[in-house]
N, C-alpha and C positions, 0 to 999 in steps of 0.2 A: 820260099818265104821272102817277102820283100823287106829289105833292110832300109831303115830310115836313119839318115845321118843328122845329128843335131849339132849345130855350130853354136858355140857359146862365145859371146863378145864381151870383152871386159870394158866396162865404162870407166874411162880415165878422166879424172877431174883436172882442173888447172892447178899447176904447181905455183908456189909463191912467186918464183921468178917470172913466170908468165903473166901473172896477175899484176906484178910490178911494172912489167913492160907495157901492159894495156893502160894502166893508170897514167904512166908517163906520156903515152901517146894522147890520151884524152886531155891531159893537162896542157900539152902543146897545142892541141886543137882548140881548146877553150881559150887559151892565151892568145892565139892568133885571131880569135873572134872578138875578144874583149878589147884589144888594142885599137883596132879599127873603130869599134864602137865608141871608145873614149875620144878618139880623134874626131868622130862625127858630131859627138856632143859639143866638143870645144868649138868646132867650125860653126855649128848651129848658134851657139851662144854668141860668137864673134859676129856673125852675120846679123843676128838680131840686135846686138849692141850698136853696130854701125848704123842700122836702119833707125833705131831709136834716137841716136845722136843727130841724124839728118832731120828727123821729124822735129826735134827740139830746135835745131837751127832754123828751120822754116818758121817755127812758132816765134822765135826771137825776131825774125824779119817782119812777121805779121804785127807783133807788138810794137815794133818800131814805127811801122806804117800808121798805126792807130794812136800813137803817142808822139806825133811830131818828130819822128826820127830817133827819139831817145830809147836806149836799151835799158832793160831793168837792172837794178842792183841784184847781187846774189842773195841767197838766204842763209843766215847764220846757223840755223838749227834744223834745216830740212823740214820746216812746217809748211812749206810751199809758198810762203809770203816773202817778197823781196824786202830786205832790211836796208834802210838808209845808212846804217853803220857798217853794212857789208860792202866795203868799197873795193875790196881786192878779190880774193878767191873764196868761194863757198859752194853751196849747193845750188842746184837749178831751182828758180822760183816757179815751181810747176803750177802753184795755184794761180798766180798772176797770169801765167801763160795759158791757163785754161786746159792743162794736160791731165791732171790727175797724178797722184803719187806713183802709181803703177807704170805710167808712161814717162817717168823720169828716172827709172832704174835700168841698169844694164842686164844682160843675159844671165848674170850670176846673182841677180836680185840685190845688187848694191846700188845706192844712190849716185847719181852722176855729179861731177864737179863742174863748176862754171866759173870763168874769169872774164871780166869785161874791162876794157880800157876806160878809165874814168872820164876821159874826154867825151866818150860816147854814151855815158849814163847821165848826161846833162845836155842842155841845149847846145847845138853846134850848127856849123854851116858846111857847104860843099868844100870850102877850103880848109876845114879843120883836119889836121894831120894826127896820126897816131904817135904823138910825142910825149903824152902824159906819162905813160907807164913803160913804153919801149918794149912791148911784148915780143918775145923771140921764140921761134920753134926750131929745134935742131934734132938730128937723129942721135942714136946712143953714142956715136963716135964724135959728137960735138960739131958735126958738119951742119951748117945752116940749112933748114928746110924752107923757112921764111925768114927774111932778114928783119932786123929790128926797124926802128923808126926811119932809117935811111931809105927803106923801101916804102913808097907811098901806098903800097897795097898791103901792108903789114896787117896783122889780125886786129880786129876791134873787139873780138870775143873768142874765147876758147871753150870747148866742151870736151870732157874726157871721162872715160871709164877707167877705174883702177884694175880692170881685167880679172882674170881667173883667181889671182891671189888676194884680191880685194884691197891691195895696198898700192899707194902711188909710188912708182919706181924712179930711181935716179933723180933727174932735175925736177920731176913732177912732185917730189918731195923736197922741201926747201933745203935740206943740207947735202943734196946731191948723192945720197947713198941709197942702197936698197932699204926701203922702209920696213921697220918691225912693229909698227903700231898695230892696234887691233882692228882699226877700221880704215876706210878710204878718207882720211882727213889730212889736210895740210897743217901740221902742228906748229910751224914756225913763222918767220917773217914772210910778207907777201912775195910771191914768185913773180919774176919777169921772164925767166927762162924755162922752157918746157921741152920735153921729149916726145917725138912721134916717130915710131919705127915699127919694123916687122916684129912679130912674136919671137922671143928668144927665150927658151925654157930656162927658168931659174934666174933670169937676168932682167928681162923686160916683157911685160904682157899688157901694158896700158893701150887703151884704144882712144885716139884723140882726132878731132876735126876742129876746124876754126872758121869764123866768118871773116872773109877779107874785106877791107874797107871799100874797095871798088864795087864788090858785089852788093854790099849794104847800100852804098850811094846809088847805085844803078837801080835797085828796086825802089828806093825812095823817090827818085826823079820819075821813074815810070808811074808811080802812083800819085805823082804831083804833090808829094809832101815837101820836097825840096825842089827849088826852081833854079836851073842853071843860068 
């Protein structure tokens, strides 16, 4: 008589300890994926912001070429129109520059800030120096990036984004401290000193570019707006 042997296998489930280990591993894997994704989003926004700032700077040069070299005033309320009363820092006059509001915002969807030397928002000549406002750009350690009016190639205009936190940092806020306002607005007296530096988490995330005097004059001479 043939004997059949039957093997019985016990199906064993996961213990709570094993499930906890699996969840920890999954959390670590997801965390490793999310951190680079967050960094990628930040880098994308930063790159987009730099490009937008460059586009606005080009538009400022184009505006100057078609307006006898004069740069526009800033906008007080971000309606896109340059305001004659906005003689210091304000928003980009995107309407006057023909950009559209969406093209005057940074990668975090905040409006860009704009500061123009008052000597260059009125009629001037090739010999006009940036002595009216003495704009100065420095890093977060107060080391000058661009000298003030002692440098003949000092900025005639500055453009900046308040970065990821949406607030002007350090000298980009008038009191020289980390801004706690709700929006990217300069709430105090007109700025003359600004910061431009690498991103520093929790300290500085503004993105800034400027239009040097020599570049503006070169473009105006090339377009026969100013004659040497």
